[in-house]
C-alpha positions in Angstrom: -64.0 51.7 2.7 -63.2 48.6 0.6 -64.1 45.0 0.4 -62.2 41.8 1.4 -62.0 40.8 -2.3 -60.3 44.1 -3.1 -57.8 43.7 -0.2 -56.8 40.3 -1.6 -55.9 41.9 -4.9 -54.2 44.9 -3.4 -52.0 42.5 -1.4 -51.0 40.7 -4.6 -49.9 44.0 -6.1 -48.1 45.1 -3.0 -46.2 41.8 -2.7 -45.0 42.1 -6.4 -46.9 39.0 -7.4 -48.9 41.1 -9.8 -47.7 43.9 -12.0 -44.0 44.8 -12.4 -41.7 42.4 -10.5 -38.5 43.4 -8.7 -35.5 43.7 -11.0 -33.3 41.4 -8.9 -33.8 38.7 -6.2 -32.1 41.0 -3.7 -34.5 43.8 -4.5 -37.5 41.4 -4.0 -36.2 40.2 -0.6 -35.4 43.7 0.5 -38.9 44.9 -0.5 -40.6 42.2 1.7 -38.0 42.7 4.5 -38.1 39.0 5.4 -39.2 36.0 3.5 -40.3 32.9 5.4 -37.5 30.4 4.8 -37.7 27.2 6.8 -38.4 25.4 3.5 -35.5 26.6 1.4 -36.6 25.4 -2.0 -40.0 27.0 -1.4 -38.4 30.2 -0.3 -36.3 30.3 -3.4 -39.4 29.9 -5.6 -41.3 32.6 -3.6 -38.5 35.1 -4.3 -38.2 34.0 -8.0 -41.9 34.6 -8.5 -41.5 38.2 -7.4 -38.4 38.8 -9.7 -38.5 39.8 -13.3 -37.5 36.8 -15.4 -37.0 35.1 -12.0 -35.3 31.8 -11.6 -34.2 29.9 -8.5 -30.7 29.9 -9.8 -30.7 33.7 -9.7 -31.8 33.6 -6.0 -29.1 31.1 -5.2 -26.6 33.4 -7.0 -27.7 36.3 -4.7 -27.0 34.0 -1.7 -23.6 33.1 -3.1 -22.8 36.8 -3.7 -23.6 37.7 0.0 -26.5 39.9 -1.0 -29.2 37.7 0.6 -28.8 35.6 3.7 -30.9 33.2 5.8 -31.1 33.3 9.6 -33.6 33.5 12.5 -34.4 37.3 12.7 -37.9 36.9 14.2 -40.2 34.5 15.9 -37.4 31.9 16.1 -38.1 31.0 12.5 -35.8 31.0 9.5 -36.2 33.8 7.0 -34.4 35.2 4.0 -33.3 38.8 4.4 -31.1 41.3 2.5 -27.7 40.8 4.1 -27.3 44.4 5.4 -30.8 44.3 6.9 -30.2 41.2 9.1 -28.1 42.9 11.8 -30.7 45.6 12.6 -33.5 43.1 12.6 -31.6 40.9 15.0 -30.9 43.9 17.2 -34.6 44.9 17.2 -36.3 41.5 17.4 -33.7 39.2 19.0 -34.4 40.2 22.6 -37.8 38.7 22.6 -36.6 35.6 20.8 -33.8 35.1 23.4 -36.1 35.7 26.4 -36.8 32.0 26.9 -33.2 30.8 26.3 -32.4 30.1 29.9 -35.4 27.7 30.3 -34.7 26.0 27.0 -31.0 25.7 27.7 -31.8 24.1 31.1 -34.2 21.6 29.4 -31.5 20.7 27.0 -28.9 20.4 29.8 -26.7 23.0 28.1 -24.8 25.5 30.3 -23.8 29.1 29.5 -20.3 27.7 29.2 -21.4 25.3 26.5 -22.8 28.2 24.5 -19.6 30.2 24.7 -17.4 27.2 24.0 -19.5 26.5 20.9 -19.0 30.1 19.8 -15.3 29.9 20.3 -15.1 26.7 18.2 -17.3 28.1 15.5 -15.3 31.3 15.2 -12.0 29.3 15.1 -13.4 27.0 12.3 -14.9 29.7 10.1 -12.5 32.7 10.6 -10.9 33.9 7.5 -13.6 33.0 5.1 -14.4 29.5 6.2 -17.6 27.8 5.2 -19.2 24.7 6.7 -22.3 22.7 6.3 -24.6 22.1 9.2 -23.2 18.6 9.7 -19.7 19.9 9.3 -20.1 22.6 11.9 -21.8 20.3 14.4 -18.9 17.9 14.0 -16.5 20.7 14.9 -18.6 21.4 18.1 -18.7 17.7 19.0 -15.0 17.3 18.5 -14.5 20.3 20.7 -16.3 18.7 23.6 -19.8 20.3 23.2 -22.7 18.0 23.3 -24.9 18.1 20.2 -27.2 15.1 20.7 -31.0 15.5 20.5 -32.0 19.1 20.0 -28.8 20.5 21.4 -27.1 20.9 18.1 -29.9 22.8 16.5 -30.3 25.0 19.6 -26.6 25.8 19.5 -26.6 26.9 15.9 -29.8 28.9 16.4 -28.3 30.6 19.4 -25.1 31.5 17.6 -27.0 32.9 14.7 -29.5 34.7 16.9 -26.7 36.4 18.8 -25.0 37.6 15.6 -22.1 35.1 15.2 -23.3 32.8 12.4 -25.4 33.2 9.3 -26.4 30.9 6.5 -25.0 32.3 3.3 -23.6 30.5 0.2 -24.9 27.4 -1.4 -23.1 24.1 -2.0 -24.8 20.9 -3.3 -28.3 22.3 -2.6 -27.5 23.2 1.0 -26.6 26.5 2.6 -23.3 26.8 4.4 -22.7 28.6 7.7 -20.3 31.6 7.7 -19.4 34.2 10.2 -21.9 37.1 10.1 -19.2 39.7 10.8 -17.2 38.6 7.8 -20.1 37.8 5.4 -21.9 41.1 6.0 -19.0 43.7 6.3 -21.3 46.7 6.0 -24.3 46.1 8.2 -27.1 48.7 8.8 -27.5 49.7 12.4 -30.6 51.6 13.6 -31.6 52.9 17.0 -34.8 51.3 18.4 -37.3 54.0 17.4 -35.8 54.3 13.9 -35.9 50.5 13.5 -39.5 50.3 14.5 -40.3 53.0 12.0 -38.4 51.1 9.3 -40.2 47.8 10.2 -43.6 49.4 10.1 -43.0 51.3 6.8 -41.6 48.3 5.0 -44.1 45.8 6.2 -47.2 47.9 5.4 -45.7 48.9 2.0 -44.9 45.4 1.0 -47.8 43.5 2.7 -50.5 46.1 2.9 -53.4 46.6 3.3 -52.6 45.0 6.7 -53.5 45.7 10.3 -51.5 46.4 13.4 -52.3 42.8 14.5 -50.8 41.5 11.3 -47.5 43.2 12.0 -47.6 42.1 15.6 -48.0 38.5 14.5 -45.5 38.7 11.6 -42.6 40.2 13.5 -43.4 38.9 17.0 -43.5 42.5 18.4 -45.9 44.2 20.8 -48.8 46.4 19.8 -47.1 49.4 21.4 -44.0 48.7 19.2 -46.2 48.9 16.1 -47.8 52.1 17.4 -44.3 53.6 17.9 -43.3 52.5 14.4 -46.4 54.0 12.8 -45.7 57.3 14.6 -42.4 57.4 12.8 -43.6 56.1 9.4 -47.2 57.0 9.4 -47.1 60.0 7.1 -45.6 57.8 4.4 -48.5 55.4 4.6 -52.2 55.6 4.1 -55.2 53.7 5.5 -58.2 51.8 4.4 -61.4 50.9 6.3 -62.3 47.3 5.9 -65.4 46.4 7.8 -64.6 48.9 10.4 -61.0 47.8 10.8 -58.1 50.1 9.9 -55.7 48.7 7.4 -52.4 50.4 6.5 -50.7 50.4 3.1 -48.4 52.2 0.6 -50.4 55.1 -1.0 -49.2 53.8 -4.4 -50.6 50.3 -4.0 -54.1 51.2 -5.4 -52.6 52.7 -8.6 -50.3 49.8 -8.9 -53.3 47.4 -8.8 -55.3 49.5 -11.2 -52.4 49.1 -13.7 -52.2 45.3 -13.3 -55.7 44.2 -12.3 -55.9 41.5 -15.0 -52.5 40.1 -13.9 -53.8 40.1 -10.3 -56.9 38.1 -11.3 -54.9 35.3 -13.0 -54.2 31.8 -11.7 -51.0 31.6 -9.6 -49.3 28.7 -7.9 -47.5 29.5 -4.7 -45.2 27.3 -2.6 -46.0 26.4 0.9 -45.2 29.1 3.5 -45.4 31.9 0.9 -45.8 35.4 2.4 -49.1 36.0 0.7 -50.7 33.4 2.9 -48.3 33.3 5.9 -47.6 37.0 6.3 -50.8 37.9 8.1 -52.7 37.2 11.3 -55.9 37.5 9.4 -55.6 35.9 5.9 -59.3 35.3 5.3 -59.4 37.7 2.4 -57.1 35.2 0.6 -57.9 32.0 2.4 -61.6 31.8 3.3 -61.9 30.6 6.9 -63.8 27.4 6.0 -60.8 26.2 3.9 -58.1 27.2 6.4 -57.6 23.6 7.6 -57.0 22.5 4.0 -53.9 24.7 3.8 -52.7 24.0 7.4 -54.2 20.6 8.2 -54.9 20.2 11.9 -53.3 23.6 12.6 -49.9 21.9 12.6 -48.0 24.9 11.3 -47.1 23.3 8.0 -48.5 25.4 5.2 -49.3 23.5 1.9 -48.7 25.0 -1.5 -51.7 27.0 -2.7 -53.5 27.7 -6.0 -54.7 31.3 -6.2 -57.4 32.5 -8.7 -58.9 36.0 -8.6 -56.8 36.7 -5.5 -58.4 33.8 -3.6 -57.0 30.4 -2.6 -59.1 27.8 -4.5 -57.0 24.6 -4.1 -53.8 23.2 -2.8 -51.4 21.5 -5.2 -48.6 19.1 -5.4 -46.3 18.6 -8.4 -43.9 15.9 -9.5 -41.2 15.6 -12.1 -39.1 18.3 -13.8 -39.2 20.1 -17.1 -41.4 18.5 -19.7 -42.1 15.6 -17.3 -43.8 17.9 -14.7 -47.2 16.9 -13.6 -49.7 18.7 -11.4 -52.2 17.4 -8.9 -54.8 19.8 -7.6 -56.9 19.4 -4.5 -59.7 21.9 -5.1 -61.8 23.4 -2.3 -64.9 23.1 -4.6 -65.7 22.7 -8.3 -63.0 24.4 -10.3 -63.9 25.9 -13.7 -62.1 24.1 -16.5 -60.3 27.3 -17.5 -58.9 27.6 -13.9 -57.6 24.0 -14.0 -56.0 24.6 -17.4 -54.4 27.8 -16.3 -53.0 26.1 -13.2 -51.3 23.5 -15.4 -49.7 26.2 -17.4 -48.6 28.0 -14.2 -47.1 24.8 -12.9 -45.1 24.3 -16.1 -43.8 27.9 -15.8 -42.8 27.7 -12.1 -39.2 28.7 -11.4 
């Protein structure tokens, strides 16, 4: 058995936010399997924080090199993934995401013909190494006679990415460009369903554990029976902890990893909004005490604010302004903050990627 406080520290070590970081951004993303990515600048920072000597420029370089991509692999939400992981994730998780497409398409007054016409236009515009911004690609669709007003444009791009035609790849002017998935990822991994569920379970619990079956259900948008199948495949490579009578799964090496970096795990850390340490769990109370949950997600609106972590626990939200030496930090603490925590937060902000 172990305590909630210890779970919080173990998760920091598992997520590579304490102890040795990943050697490269691609390794960091692959370790986590998927990194929440609807806020691209925040996602770049999340990956950089998990990378040795990490910078956002290095993460952008991994995007430009085709090693990391951004798409909608699960829950209808943008994530960063290693490029060759995206196809098997789409194969495994896309069916549930696409289940409500007909109803959504009807509400948007889009026909199946519109979707396929959009695909034809996108392929024609991007084939042979083409790259287009969101606005540029939507203009191609509109010029080709496909309606993009309201939410139609977003839905069309999401659908074409979800069904394996498009992916967000290289950067230009601070924006990711759309490319053809088949061209941008020439050597995709393909797994049968049982192997994919095993891979998903193994990698989630290694990188996010200690975590529960419910955590993976929520994170990937799968069913409990899917997680059970995955654990049957991967279970002998994982170990369990009892936390208040609830079974948590994790990498057997995580406790030793924490033992070697406990002081690092206790330090003050500033995380961007939507970071996996907070967002990656159905039950995040070991990191975010329940009484402060609405301070991070005000009104339960789904928008996660940046968090200040100390001793493995969220103790404040934060906002920053300026760049370089002109950076300034504003903390919104959940209670009285010791002076040393506030001072350490200022230093952490100055060092943010």
